[in-house]
CHARMM internal coordinates of N, CA and C (Angstrom, degrees):
IC EDIT
DIST 1 N 1 CA 1.3905
DIST 1 CA 1 C 1.5221
ANGL 1 N 1 CA 1 C 114.19
DIST 1 C 2 N 1.2723
ANGL 1 CA 1 C 2 N 117.82
DIHE 1 N 1 CA 1 C 2 N 130.14
DIST 2 N 2 CA 1.4231
ANGL 1 C 2 N 2 CA 124.23
DIHE 1 CA 1 C 2 N 2 CA -178.97
DIST 2 CA 2 C 1.5285
ANGL 2 N 2 CA 2 C 112.13
DIHE 1 C 2 N 2 CA 2 C -126.67
DIST 2 C 3 N 1.2916
ANGL 2 CA 2 C 3 N 111.25
DIHE 2 N 2 CA 2 C 3 N 126.32
DIST 3 N 3 CA 1.4916
ANGL 2 C 3 N 3 CA 115.45
DIHE 2 CA 2 C 3 N 3 CA 173.93
DIST 3 CA 3 C 1.5297
ANGL 3 N 3 CA 3 C 110.59
DIHE 2 C 3 N 3 CA 3 C -120.19
DIST 3 C 4 N 1.3777
ANGL 3 CA 3 C 4 N 111.82
DIHE 3 N 3 CA 3 C 4 N 123.24
DIST 4 N 4 CA 1.4457
ANGL 3 C 4 N 4 CA 114.99
DIHE 3 CA 3 C 4 N 4 CA -179.33
DIST 4 CA 4 C 1.4889
ANGL 4 N 4 CA 4 C 108.28
DIHE 3 C 4 N 4 CA 4 C -94.09
DIST 4 C 5 N 1.2931
ANGL 4 CA 4 C 5 N 115.70
DIHE 4 N 4 CA 4 C 5 N 129.51
DIST 5 N 5 CA 1.5945
ANGL 4 C 5 N 5 CA 126.54
DIHE 4 CA 4 C 5 N 5 CA 179.38
DIST 5 CA 5 C 1.3808
ANGL 5 N 5 CA 5 C 109.81
DIHE 4 C 5 N 5 CA 5 C -117.75
DIST 5 C 6 N 1.2054
ANGL 5 CA 5 C 6 N 115.70
DIHE 5 N 5 CA 5 C 6 N 118.46
DIST 6 N 6 CA 1.4634
ANGL 5 C 6 N 6 CA 121.64
DIHE 5 CA 5 C 6 N 6 CA 174.10
DIST 6 CA 6 C 1.4944
ANGL 6 N 6 CA 6 C 110.14
DIHE 5 C 6 N 6 CA 6 C -86.11
DIST 6 C 7 N 1.3865
ANGL 6 CA 6 C 7 N 116.15
DIHE 6 N 6 CA 6 C 7 N 166.42
DIST 7 N 7 CA 1.4629
ANGL 6 C 7 N 7 CA 120.94
DIHE 6 CA 6 C 7 N 7 CA 179.70
DIST 7 CA 7 C 1.5126
ANGL 7 N 7 CA 7 C 114.35
DIHE 6 C 7 N 7 CA 7 C -65.29
DIST 7 C 8 N 1.3067
ANGL 7 CA 7 C 8 N 116.72
DIHE 7 N 7 CA 7 C 8 N -33.06
DIST 8 N 8 CA 1.3904
ANGL 7 C 8 N 8 CA 120.16
DIHE 7 CA 7 C 8 N 8 CA -177.94
DIST 8 CA 8 C 1.5096
ANGL 8 N 8 CA 8 C 119.30
DIHE 7 C 8 N 8 CA 8 C -87.49
DIST 8 C 9 N 1.3223
ANGL 8 CA 8 C 9 N 119.01
DIHE 8 N 8 CA 8 C 9 N 7.94
DIST 9 N 9 CA 1.3705
ANGL 8 C 9 N 9 CA 130.48
DIHE 8 CA 8 C 9 N 9 CA -178.48
DIST 9 CA 9 C 1.5744
ANGL 9 N 9 CA 9 C 107.98
DIHE 8 C 9 N 9 CA 9 C -79.15
DIST 9 C 10 N 1.2622
ANGL 9 CA 9 C 10 N 116.72
DIHE 9 N 9 CA 9 C 10 N 129.97
DIST 10 N 10 CA 1.4363
ANGL 9 C 10 N 10 CA 122.93
DIHE 9 CA 9 C 10 N 10 CA -176.73
DIST 10 CA 10 C 1.6348
ANGL 10 N 10 CA 10 C 104.33
DIHE 9 C 10 N 10 CA 10 C -81.51
DIST 10 C 11 N 1.3372
ANGL 10 CA 10 C 11 N 109.84
DIHE 10 N 10 CA 10 C 11 N 166.21
DIST 11 N 11 CA 1.5340
ANGL 10 C 11 N 11 CA 114.03
DIHE 10 CA 10 C 11 N 11 CA -178.12
DIST 11 CA 11 C 1.5662
ANGL 11 N 11 CA 11 C 107.85
DIHE 10 C 11 N 11 CA 11 C -70.03
DIST 11 C 12 N 1.3314
ANGL 11 CA 11 C 12 N 116.57
DIHE 11 N 11 CA 11 C 12 N -31.85
DIST 12 N 12 CA 1.4375
ANGL 11 C 12 N 12 CA 120.79
DIHE 11 CA 11 C 12 N 12 CA -177.10
DIST 12 CA 12 C 1.6241
ANGL 12 N 12 CA 12 C 109.11
DIHE 11 C 12 N 12 CA 12 C -69.27
DIST 12 C 13 N 1.2964
ANGL 12 CA 12 C 13 N 114.67
DIHE 12 N 12 CA 12 C 13 N -36.83
DIST 13 N 13 CA 1.5036
ANGL 12 C 13 N 13 CA 120.57
DIHE 12 CA 12 C 13 N 13 CA 177.73
DIST 13 CA 13 C 1.4470
ANGL 13 N 13 CA 13 C 106.39
DIHE 12 C 13 N 13 CA 13 C -65.69
DIST 13 C 14 N 1.3390
ANGL 13 CA 13 C 14 N 122.06
DIHE 13 N 13 CA 13 C 14 N -41.88
DIST 14 N 14 CA 1.4469
ANGL 13 C 14 N 14 CA 120.62
DIHE 13 CA 13 C 14 N 14 CA -178.85
DIST 14 CA 14 C 1.4859
ANGL 14 N 14 CA 14 C 112.43
DIHE 13 C 14 N 14 CA 14 C -66.75
DIST 14 C 15 N 1.4659
ANGL 14 CA 14 C 15 N 112.96
DIHE 14 N 14 CA 14 C 15 N -40.87
DIST 15 N 15 CA 1.4717
ANGL 14 C 15 N 15 CA 116.77
DIHE 14 CA 14 C 15 N 15 CA 179.31
DIST 15 CA 15 C 1.6689
ANGL 15 N 15 CA 15 C 108.76
DIHE 14 C 15 N 15 CA 15 C -60.20
DIST 15 C 16 N 1.2668
ANGL 15 CA 15 C 16 N 113.27
DIHE 15 N 15 CA 15 C 16 N -44.85
DIST 16 N 16 CA 1.4238
ANGL 15 C 16 N 16 CA 116.76
DIHE 15 CA 15 C 16 N 16 CA 175.40
DIST 16 CA 16 C 1.4853
ANGL 16 N 16 CA 16 C 121.78
DIHE 15 C 16 N 16 CA 16 C -48.24
DIST 16 C 17 N 1.3915
ANGL 16 CA 16 C 17 N 109.88
DIHE 16 N 16 CA 16 C 17 N -45.69
DIST 17 N 17 CA 1.4334
ANGL 16 C 17 N 17 CA 122.28
DIHE 16 CA 16 C 17 N 17 CA -179.02
DIST 17 CA 17 C 1.5503
ANGL 17 N 17 CA 17 C 107.42
DIHE 16 C 17 N 17 CA 17 C -65.48
DIST 17 C 18 N 1.3368
ANGL 17 CA 17 C 18 N 115.44
DIHE 17 N 17 CA 17 C 18 N -45.01
DIST 18 N 18 CA 1.5419
ANGL 17 C 18 N 18 CA 120.23
DIHE 17 CA 17 C 18 N 18 CA 178.79
DIST 18 CA 18 C 1.4078
ANGL 18 N 18 CA 18 C 108.90
DIHE 17 C 18 N 18 CA 18 C -62.98
DIST 18 C 19 N 1.2930
ANGL 18 CA 18 C 19 N 125.16
DIHE 18 N 18 CA 18 C 19 N -33.39
DIST 19 N 19 CA 1.4207
ANGL 18 C 19 N 19 CA 123.42
DIHE 18 CA 18 C 19 N 19 CA -176.97
DIST 19 CA 19 C 1.5458
ANGL 19 N 19 CA 19 C 109.11
DIHE 18 C 19 N 19 CA 19 C -71.46
DIST 19 C 20 N 1.2526
ANGL 19 CA 19 C 20 N 120.84
DIHE 19 N 19 CA 19 C 20 N -22.47
DIST 20 N 20 CA 1.4956
ANGL 19 C 20 N 20 CA 121.86
DIHE 19 CA 19 C 20 N 20 CA 175.60
DIST 20 CA 20 C 1.4717
ANGL 20 N 20 CA 20 C 113.84
DIHE 19 C 20 N 20 CA 20 C -74.39
DIST 20 C 21 N 1.3032
ANGL 20 CA 20 C 21 N 121.51
DIHE 20 N 20 CA 20 C 21 N -11.85
DIST 21 N 21 CA 1.3820
ANGL 20 C 21 N 21 CA 117.42
DIHE 20 CA 20 C 21 N 21 CA -176.81
DIST 21 CA 21 C 1.5392
ANGL 21 N 21 CA 21 C 106.14
DIHE 20 C 21 N 21 CA 21 C -96.98
DIST 21 C 22 N 1.3344
ANGL 21 CA 21 C 22 N 116.81
DIHE 21 N 21 CA 21 C 22 N 144.11
DIST 22 N 22 CA 1.5166
ANGL 21 C 22 N 22 CA 124.99
DIHE 21 CA 21 C 22 N 22 CA -174.97
DIST 22 CA 22 C 1.6607
ANGL 22 N 22 CA 22 C 100.23
DIHE 21 C 22 N 22 CA 22 C -82.86
DIST 22 C 23 N 1.3199
ANGL 22 CA 22 C 23 N 109.75
DIHE 22 N 22 CA 22 C 23 N 129.37
DIST 23 N 23 CA 1.5105
ANGL 22 C 23 N 23 CA 117.42
DIHE 22 CA 22 C 23 N 23 CA 172.59
DIST 23 CA 23 C 1.4839
ANGL 23 N 23 CA 23 C 111.90
DIHE 22 C 23 N 23 CA 23 C -65.67
DIST 23 C 24 N 1.3860
ANGL 23 CA 23 C 24 N 118.67
DIHE 23 N 23 CA 23 C 24 N 145.47
DIST 24 N 24 CA 1.3863
ANGL 23 C 24 N 24 CA 124.38
DIHE 23 CA 23 C 24 N 24 CA 178.53
DIST 24 CA 24 C 1.6185
ANGL 24 N 24 CA 24 C 106.61
DIHE 23 C 24 N 24 CA 24 C -85.72
DIST 24 C 25 N 1.3522
ANGL 24 CA 24 C 25 N 108.97
DIHE 24 N 24 CA 24 C 25 N 121.36
DIST 25 N 25 CA 1.4131
ANGL 24 C 25 N 25 CA 118.38
DIHE 24 CA 24 C 25 N 25 CA -173.88
DIST 25 CA 25 C 1.4960
ANGL 25 N 25 CA 25 C 112.34
DIHE 24 C 25 N 25 CA 25 C -98.87
DIST 25 C 26 N 1.3452
ANGL 25 CA 25 C 26 N 114.43
DIHE 25 N 25 CA 25 C 26 N 0.04
DIST 26 N 26 CA 1.4650
ANGL 25 C 26 N 26 CA 120.08
DIHE 25 CA 25 C 26 N 26 CA -176.78
DIST 26 CA 26 C 1.5196
ANGL 26 N 26 CA 26 C 108.33
DIHE 25 C 26 N 26 CA 26 C -69.88
DIST 26 C 27 N 1.2988
ANGL 26 CA 26 C 27 N 125.70
DIHE 26 N 26 CA 26 C 27 N 144.00
DIST 27 N 27 CA 1.3970
ANGL 26 C 27 N 27 CA 131.26
DIHE 26 CA 26 C 27 N 27 CA -177.01
DIST 27 CA 27 C 1.5526
ANGL 27 N 27 CA 27 C 104.55
DIHE 26 C 27 N 27 CA 27 C -105.98
DIST 27 C 28 N 1.3648
ANGL 27 CA 27 C 28 N 110.41
DIHE 27 N 27 CA 27 C 28 N 142.29
DIST 28 N 28 CA 1.4253
ANGL 27 C 28 N 28 CA 117.69
DIHE 27 CA 27 C 28 N 28 CA -175.38
DIST 28 CA 28 C 1.5887
ANGL 28 N 28 CA 28 C 104.73
DIHE 27 C 28 N 28 CA 28 C -110.86
DIST 28 C 29 N 1.3096
ANGL 28 CA 28 C 29 N 115.30
DIHE 28 N 28 CA 28 C 29 N 10.98
DIST 29 N 29 CA 1.5501
ANGL 28 C 29 N 29 CA 120.79
DIHE 28 CA 28 C 29 N 29 CA 177.17
DIST 29 CA 29 C 1.4691
ANGL 29 N 29 CA 29 C 111.02
DIHE 28 C 29 N 29 CA 29 C -54.30
DIST 29 C 30 N 1.4757
ANGL 29 CA 29 C 30 N 118.28
DIHE 29 N 29 CA 29 C 30 N -38.28
DIST 30 N 30 CA 1.4698
ANGL 29 C 30 N 30 CA 120.79
DIHE 29 CA 29 C 30 N 30 CA -175.56
DIST 30 CA 30 C 1.5425
ANGL 30 N 30 CA 30 C 112.28
DIHE 29 C 30 N 30 CA 30 C -62.30
DIST 30 C 31 N 1.3931
ANGL 30 CA 30 C 31 N 119.25
DIHE 30 N 30 CA 30 C 31 N -19.38
DIST 31 N 31 CA 1.3620
ANGL 30 C 31 N 31 CA 126.02
DIHE 30 CA 30 C 31 N 31 CA -177.54
DIST 31 CA 31 C 1.5295
ANGL 31 N 31 CA 31 C 115.29
DIHE 30 C 31 N 31 CA 31 C -87.99
DIST 31 C 32 N 1.3193
ANGL 31 CA 31 C 32 N 113.79
DIHE 31 N 31 CA 31 C 32 N -11.00
DIST 32 N 32 CA 1.4481
ANGL 31 C 32 N 32 CA 113.90
DIHE 31 CA 31 C 32 N 32 CA -175.39
DIST 32 CA 32 C 1.4318
ANGL 32 N 32 CA 32 C 111.99
DIHE 31 C 32 N 32 CA 32 C -96.87
DIST 32 C 33 N 1.2803
ANGL 32 CA 32 C 33 N 121.08
DIHE 32 N 32 CA 32 C 33 N 158.60
DIST 33 N 33 CA 1.4684
ANGL 32 C 33 N 33 CA 127.28
DIHE 32 CA 32 C 33 N 33 CA 171.55
DIST 33 CA 33 C 1.5484
ANGL 33 N 33 CA 33 C 111.92
DIHE 32 C 33 N 33 CA 33 C 112.76
DIST 33 C 34 N 1.3323
ANGL 33 CA 33 C 34 N 112.78
DIHE 33 N 33 CA 33 C 34 N -163.54
DIST 34 N 34 CA 1.4675
ANGL 33 C 34 N 34 CA 114.83
DIHE 33 CA 33 C 34 N 34 CA 174.05
DIST 34 CA 34 C 1.3728
ANGL 34 N 34 CA 34 C 115.05
DIHE 33 C 34 N 34 CA 34 C -94.02
DIST 34 C 35 N 1.3441
ANGL 34 CA 34 C 35 N 111.98
DIHE 34 N 34 CA 34 C 35 N 159.65
DIST 35 N 35 CA 1.5185
ANGL 34 C 35 N 35 CA 124.11
DIHE 34 CA 34 C 35 N 35 CA -177.76
DIST 35 CA 35 C 1.5179
ANGL 35 N 35 CA 35 C 105.28
DIHE 34 C 35 N 35 CA 35 C -77.82
DIST 35 C 36 N 1.2695
ANGL 35 CA 35 C 36 N 124.11
DIHE 35 N 35 CA 35 C 36 N 134.91
DIST 36 N 36 CA 1.4312
ANGL 35 C 36 N 36 CA 124.85
DIHE 35 CA 35 C 36 N 36 CA 172.96
DIST 36 CA 36 C 1.5215
ANGL 36 N 36 CA 36 C 110.81
DIHE 35 C 36 N 36 CA 36 C -88.90
DIST 36 C 37 N 1.3235
ANGL 36 CA 36 C 37 N 116.95
DIHE 36 N 36 CA 36 C 37 N 102.72
DIST 37 N 37 CA 1.3460
ANGL 36 C 37 N 37 CA 125.64
DIHE 36 CA 36 C 37 N 37 CA 179.64
DIST 37 CA 37 C 1.4657
ANGL 37 N 37 CA 37 C 111.22
DIHE 36 C 37 N 37 CA 37 C -134.06
DIST 37 C 38 N 1.3804
ANGL 37 CA 37 C 38 N 115.37
DIHE 37 N 37 CA 37 C 38 N 149.48
DIST 38 N 38 CA 1.4378
ANGL 37 C 38 N 38 CA 117.67
DIHE 37 CA 37 C 38 N 38 CA -179.99
DIST 38 CA 38 C 1.4774
ANGL 38 N 38 CA 38 C 110.34
DIHE 37 C 38 N 38 CA 38 C -92.19
DIST 38 C 39 N 1.2509
ANGL 38 CA 38 C 39 N 124.51
DIHE 38 N 38 CA 38 C 39 N 18.31
DIST 39 N 39 CA 1.4527
ANGL 38 C 39 N 39 CA 128.27
DIHE 38 CA 38 C 39 N 39 CA -174.95
DIST 39 CA 39 C 1.6245
ANGL 39 N 39 CA 39 C 104.96
DIHE 38 C 39 N 39 CA 39 C -118.31
DIST 39 C 40 N 1.4146
ANGL 39 CA 39 C 40 N 110.85
DIHE 39 N 39 CA 39 C 40 N 156.78
DIST 40 N 40 CA 1.3757
ANGL 39 C 40 N 40 CA 121.30
DIHE 39 CA 39 C 40 N 40 CA 178.23
DIST 40 CA 40 C 1.5417
ANGL 40 N 40 CA 40 C 110.24
DIHE 39 C 40 N 40 CA 40 C -82.95
DIST 40 C 41 N 1.3210
ANGL 40 CA 40 C 41 N 116.74
DIHE 40 N 40 CA 40 C 41 N 128.86
DIST 41 N 41 CA 1.5090
ANGL 40 C 41 N 41 CA 118.57
DIHE 40 CA 40 C 41 N 41 CA -176.88
DIST 41 CA 41 C 1.5429
ANGL 41 N 41 CA 41 C 112.25
DIHE 40 C 41 N 41 CA 41 C -54.49
DIST 41 C 42 N 1.2546
ANGL 41 CA 41 C 42 N 108.64
DIHE 41 N 41 CA 41 C 42 N -44.01
DIST 42 N 42 CA 1.6367
ANGL 41 C 42 N 42 CA 115.25
DIHE 41 CA 41 C 42 N 42 CA -173.19
DIST 42 CA 42 C 1.6228
ANGL 42 N 42 CA 42 C 105.67
DIHE 41 C 42 N 42 CA 42 C -65.14
DIST 42 C 43 N 1.2897
ANGL 42 CA 42 C 43 N 115.11
DIHE 42 N 42 CA 42 C 43 N -45.84
DIST 43 N 43 CA 1.4816
ANGL 42 C 43 N 43 CA 114.89
DIHE 42 CA 42 C 43 N 43 CA -177.29
DIST 43 CA 43 C 1.5059
ANGL 43 N 43 CA 43 C 110.51
DIHE 42 C 43 N 43 CA 43 C -63.82
DIST 43 C 44 N 1.4058
ANGL 43 CA 43 C 44 N 118.22
DIHE 43 N 43 CA 43 C 44 N -38.10
DIST 44 N 44 CA 1.4619
ANGL 43 C 44 N 44 CA 119.71
DIHE 43 CA 43 C 44 N 44 CA 179.16
DIST 44 CA 44 C 1.4424
ANGL 44 N 44 CA 44 C 110.96
DIHE 43 C 44 N 44 CA 44 C -63.78
DIST 44 C 45 N 1.3543
ANGL 44 CA 44 C 45 N 122.67
DIHE 44 N 44 CA 44 C 45 N -42.51
DIST 45 N 45 CA 1.4323
ANGL 44 C 45 N 45 CA 123.64
DIHE 44 CA 44 C 45 N 45 CA 179.62
DIST 45 CA 45 C 1.5301
ANGL 45 N 45 CA 45 C 108.75
DIHE 44 C 45 N 45 CA 45 C -57.91
DIST 45 C 46 N 1.2753
ANGL 45 CA 45 C 46 N 120.02
DIHE 45 N 45 CA 45 C 46 N -53.65
DIST 46 N 46 CA 1.4081
ANGL 45 C 46 N 46 CA 130.71
DIHE 45 CA 45 C 46 N 46 CA -176.10
DIST 46 CA 46 C 1.6455
ANGL 46 N 46 CA 46 C 105.13
DIHE 45 C 46 N 46 CA 46 C -51.50
DIST 46 C 47 N 1.4060
ANGL 46 CA 46 C 47 N 111.95
DIHE 46 N 46 CA 46 C 47 N -47.75
DIST 47 N 47 CA 1.5852
ANGL 46 C 47 N 47 CA 111.76
DIHE 46 CA 46 C 47 N 47 CA -177.72
DIST 47 CA 47 C 1.4609
ANGL 47 N 47 CA 47 C 108.81
DIHE 46 C 47 N 47 CA 47 C -69.57
DIST 47 C 48 N 1.2586
ANGL 47 CA 47 C 48 N 121.03
DIHE 47 N 47 CA 47 C 48 N -36.90
DIST 48 N 48 CA 1.5056
ANGL 47 C 48 N 48 CA 124.39
DIHE 47 CA 47 C 48 N 48 CA -169.68
DIST 48 CA 48 C 1.5869
ANGL 48 N 48 CA 48 C 101.34
DIHE 47 C 48 N 48 CA 48 C -71.62
DIST 48 C 49 N 1.2604
ANGL 48 CA 48 C 49 N 116.53
DIHE 48 N 48 CA 48 C 49 N -49.79
DIST 49 N 49 CA 1.5737
ANGL 48 C 49 N 49 CA 116.57
DIHE 48 CA 48 C 49 N 49 CA -170.52
DIST 49 CA 49 C 1.4954
ANGL 49 N 49 CA 49 C 114.43
DIHE 48 C 49 N 49 CA 49 C -79.06
DIST 49 C 50 N 1.3372
ANGL 49 CA 49 C 50 N 112.92
DIHE 49 N 49 CA 49 C 50 N -9.75
DIST 50 N 50 CA 1.4512
ANGL 49 C 50 N 50 CA 119.23
DIHE 49 CA 49 C 50 N 50 CA 175.37
DIST 50 CA 50 C 1.6208
ANGL 50 N 50 CA 50 C 116.66
DIHE 49 C 50 N 50 CA 50 C -102.57
DIST 50 C 51 N 1.3615
ANGL 50 CA 50 C 51 N 107.83
DIHE 50 N 50 CA 50 C 51 N 15.10
DIST 51 N 51 CA 1.5970
ANGL 50 C 51 N 51 CA 110.70
DIHE 50 CA 50 C 51 N 51 CA -178.07
DIST 51 CA 51 C 1.4861
ANGL 51 N 51 CA 51 C 114.92
DIHE 50 C 51 N 51 CA 51 C -74.93
DIST 51 C 52 N 1.3740
ANGL 51 CA 51 C 52 N 119.34
DIHE 51 N 51 CA 51 C 52 N -10.38
DIST 52 N 52 CA 1.5400
ANGL 51 C 52 N 52 CA 117.77
DIHE 51 CA 51 C 52 N 52 CA 178.16
DIST 52 CA 52 C 1.5451
ANGL 52 N 52 CA 52 C 103.26
DIHE 51 C 52 N 52 CA 52 C -96.88
DIST 52 C 53 N 1.2387
ANGL 52 CA 52 C 53 N 127.50
DIHE 52 N 52 CA 52 C 53 N -2.00
DIST 53 N 53 CA 1.5217
ANGL 52 C 53 N 53 CA 123.90
DIHE 52 CA 52 C 53 N 53 CA -172.64
DIST 53 CA 53 C 1.4676
ANGL 53 N 53 CA 53 C 102.42
DIHE 52 C 53 N 53 CA 53 C -101.58
END
COOR INIT
IC SEED 1 N 1 CA 1 C
IC BUILD
């Protein structure tokens, strides 16, 4: 979404433009938190970083 605001637009005009847009009601909660893995994080990092040796 892009809104072009010129220097001569009033605050009320900008608010009117913003009211015309639908708010995003999607939740991002499902992306927060820990990953559910059965491996230890430290062991995984050691394995990944040691792949070229």
